[in-house]
C-alpha positions as CSV (number, residue, x, y, z in Angstrom):
1,M,155.0,-45.6,21.9
2,K,153.7,-43.6,25.2
3,K,150.5,-42.4,23.5
4,S,149.8,-46.0,22.7
5,L,150.4,-47.4,26.0
6,V,148.1,-44.5,27.4
7,L,145.2,-45.7,25.1
8,A,145.4,-49.2,26.0
9,A,145.1,-48.1,29.5
10,L,142.1,-46.1,29.1
11,S,140.8,-49.0,26.8
12,L,140.8,-51.2,29.8
13,A,139.7,-49.0,32.4
14,L,136.3,-48.7,30.4
15,A,135.9,-52.3,29.9
16,G,136.3,-52.6,33.6
17,C,138.9,-55.5,33.3
18,V,142.1,-53.8,35.1
19,S,143.9,-56.8,36.9
20,L,147.3,-56.2,38.6
21,G,147.6,-59.5,39.9
22,G,147.2,-63.3,38.5
23,K,144.2,-65.0,37.1
24,N,142.3,-65.2,40.5
25,D,142.4,-61.1,40.8
26,A,140.0,-60.4,38.4
27,P,137.4,-57.6,39.7
28,A,134.2,-58.6,40.9
29,V,131.1,-58.0,39.1
30,V,129.5,-55.0,40.4
31,Y,125.7,-54.6,39.9
32,Y,123.8,-51.2,39.9
33,V,120.3,-50.1,40.0
34,L,118.9,-47.8,37.4
35,G,116.8,-44.9,39.2
36,D,114.7,-42.0,38.8
37,A,117.1,-39.4,40.1
38,A,114.5,-36.5,39.7
39,G,114.4,-35.7,43.4
40,A,111.8,-35.7,46.0
41,P,107.9,-36.8,45.0
42,K,106.3,-33.9,43.5
43,E,102.6,-33.1,44.5
44,A,99.9,-34.9,42.1
45,V,98.6,-32.6,39.6
46,P,94.7,-32.3,39.4
47,Q,92.7,-35.4,38.2
48,R,90.8,-34.9,34.9
49,A,87.1,-34.1,35.6
50,D,86.1,-33.5,32.1
51,V,84.1,-37.0,32.1
52,L,81.4,-37.5,35.0
53,Q,80.1,-40.9,36.0
54,G,77.6,-41.1,38.8
55,G,78.2,-37.6,39.4
56,E,82.3,-38.3,40.2
57,A,85.0,-37.4,38.3
58,H,86.4,-40.3,35.8
59,V,90.0,-40.5,36.0
60,P,91.2,-42.1,32.9
61,T,93.0,-45.4,33.1
62,L,96.3,-45.6,31.5
63,L,98.0,-48.8,30.3
64,V,101.8,-48.6,30.2
65,L,103.6,-51.5,27.9
66,D,106.9,-52.4,29.0
67,T,109.7,-50.5,27.2
68,A,111.1,-52.1,24.2
69,A,115.0,-52.0,23.3
70,G,117.0,-52.8,20.7
71,S,118.7,-56.3,21.1
72,F,122.4,-54.5,21.9
73,Y,120.4,-52.9,24.7
74,D,118.3,-55.6,25.7
75,T,121.1,-56.7,28.3
76,D,121.9,-56.4,32.0
77,Q,125.5,-55.2,30.7
78,L,126.3,-51.4,30.7
79,V,126.8,-50.2,27.0
80,F,129.7,-47.7,26.1
81,S,130.9,-46.3,22.7
82,R,134.4,-44.9,22.1
83,S,133.6,-43.9,18.9
84,A,130.9,-43.0,16.3
85,G,129.0,-46.1,14.7
86,T,130.7,-48.5,17.7
87,R,129.4,-50.0,20.7
88,G,130.8,-52.3,23.6
89,Q,129.6,-53.6,27.1
90,Y,131.4,-53.2,30.5
91,Q,132.9,-56.4,31.1
92,F,132.5,-56.3,35.1
93,A,129.5,-53.9,35.6
94,R,125.7,-55.1,35.2
95,W,122.4,-53.6,35.8
96,T,120.1,-55.4,38.5
97,E,117.3,-55.5,35.7
98,R,117.4,-54.8,32.1
99,P,117.0,-51.0,31.1
100,G,113.7,-51.8,29.2
101,K,112.1,-53.3,32.1
102,R,113.4,-51.1,34.6
103,F,112.5,-47.9,32.7
104,A,108.7,-49.2,32.3
105,E,108.5,-49.8,36.2
106,L,109.9,-46.5,36.8
107,M,107.7,-44.7,34.4
108,R,104.6,-46.3,35.7
109,T,105.7,-45.5,39.4
110,R,106.2,-41.9,38.4
111,L,102.9,-41.5,36.2
112,D,100.8,-43.2,39.0
113,R,102.6,-40.5,41.6
114,Q,101.1,-37.8,39.4
115,G,97.6,-38.7,40.0
116,A,96.5,-37.9,36.5
117,Y,95.7,-41.4,35.7
118,R,95.1,-44.8,37.1
119,V,98.0,-46.3,35.9
120,A,98.5,-50.4,35.2
121,A,100.8,-52.5,33.1
122,A,99.5,-53.2,29.9
123,G,98.4,-57.0,28.7
124,G,96.8,-57.9,31.9
125,H,93.0,-57.8,32.8
126,V,92.5,-54.5,33.2
127,R,90.7,-52.4,30.7
128,G,91.8,-49.0,29.6
129,D,91.4,-45.6,28.2
130,L,94.8,-45.1,26.8
131,L,97.9,-46.9,26.0
132,L,101.3,-45.8,26.2
133,D,104.1,-47.5,23.9
134,S,107.8,-46.4,24.5
135,E,111.0,-47.5,23.0
136,L,114.6,-46.9,24.2
137,V,116.2,-46.0,21.0
138,E,119.7,-45.3,22.5
139,F,121.1,-45.7,26.0
140,Y,125.0,-45.9,26.6
141,H,127.7,-44.1,27.8
142,D,129.3,-41.9,25.1
143,A,133.0,-42.5,26.0
144,S,134.4,-40.7,22.9
145,S,136.0,-38.1,25.4
146,Q,136.7,-37.9,29.1
147,P,134.5,-38.5,31.4
148,G,132.1,-38.4,28.4
149,Q,128.2,-38.6,28.8
150,V,125.3,-40.8,29.0
151,R,123.3,-40.5,26.1
152,L,119.3,-41.5,26.2
153,V,117.0,-41.5,23.4
154,L,113.1,-42.3,24.2
155,R,110.3,-42.9,21.6
156,V,107.1,-43.0,23.1
157,E,103.3,-43.0,21.4
158,L,100.1,-42.4,23.1
159,V,96.9,-44.0,21.7
160,D,93.2,-43.9,22.7
161,L,91.9,-47.3,22.9
162,K,88.5,-46.1,22.8
163,Q,88.7,-44.1,19.5
164,R,91.4,-46.0,18.3
165,T,93.1,-43.2,17.3
166,L,97.0,-42.0,17.8
167,L,96.9,-38.9,20.1
168,G,100.5,-38.0,19.8
169,K,104.1,-39.1,19.4
170,R,107.2,-37.7,20.8
171,V,111.0,-38.2,21.1
172,F,113.1,-37.5,23.9
173,E,116.7,-37.2,24.1
174,Q,118.9,-36.4,27.4
175,Q,122.8,-36.1,27.6
176,V,124.1,-36.3,31.0
177,P,128.1,-35.8,31.9
178,L,129.3,-38.1,33.6
179,A,131.0,-37.2,37.2
180,S,133.9,-40.1,37.1
181,Y,135.2,-41.9,34.1
182,D,133.9,-45.4,35.1
183,A,130.9,-47.5,35.4
184,A,129.7,-45.9,38.5
185,G,129.8,-42.9,37.0
186,A,128.0,-44.1,33.9
187,A,125.3,-45.6,36.4
188,Q,124.9,-42.5,38.1
189,A,124.3,-40.2,34.9
190,S,122.1,-43.2,33.4
191,S,119.5,-42.5,36.2
192,V,119.8,-38.9,35.8
193,A,119.2,-39.3,32.3
194,V,116.0,-41.0,33.5
195,G,114.9,-38.8,35.8
196,R,115.1,-36.0,33.1
197,A,113.6,-37.8,30.6
198,L,110.6,-39.0,32.8
199,D,110.3,-35.3,33.7
200,E,109.8,-34.6,29.9
201,L,107.4,-37.3,29.6
202,T,105.1,-36.2,32.4
203,A,104.7,-32.6,31.2
204,W,103.8,-33.9,27.6
205,L,101.5,-36.2,28.7
206,A,99.4,-33.2,30.6
207,T,99.7,-31.2,27.4
208,R,97.7,-34.5,25.6
209,R,94.7,-34.3,28.1
């Protein structure tokens, strides 16, 4: 009986729906900003100089598509899992932007900061040399144990638009332990996972040049 009560309490805490009073005492929804927790900006890498135009180095234009996400992850709610093959959503915790859209913004900012490409969003009037396509395959709080960990799986493809060839594809995985067993801990660990995934992505792109 005692074990059942403990499990029930943990279930309520994860869902963020604990209320000790009446119906009007339900917790307010908390909105979290997904960030790139990689630390201070790094120095820009040397620009490409293998193609010259008018005596000046030609820096390739990289078009970055919005990051796709599965329908269950394409939401502003934080996602968790208590057991393999199951998914749930925090009731009173939200992202300020959907993770796919926000990840793409962070990715463009990081790549532009590196200086190796002229970075632009795909789908506009800018013509590009390269195209980066990405998908958040998994992005959730694995709460099968306490405090659990954020699991991020990112799939990317790099395409040469001039030659119409696939230059490479890669899957990046991150598992970041939570500091606290709640939505705030999940949000913080998610930003760390994003930063580390972007670290690996930028390093991988440097090998594609």
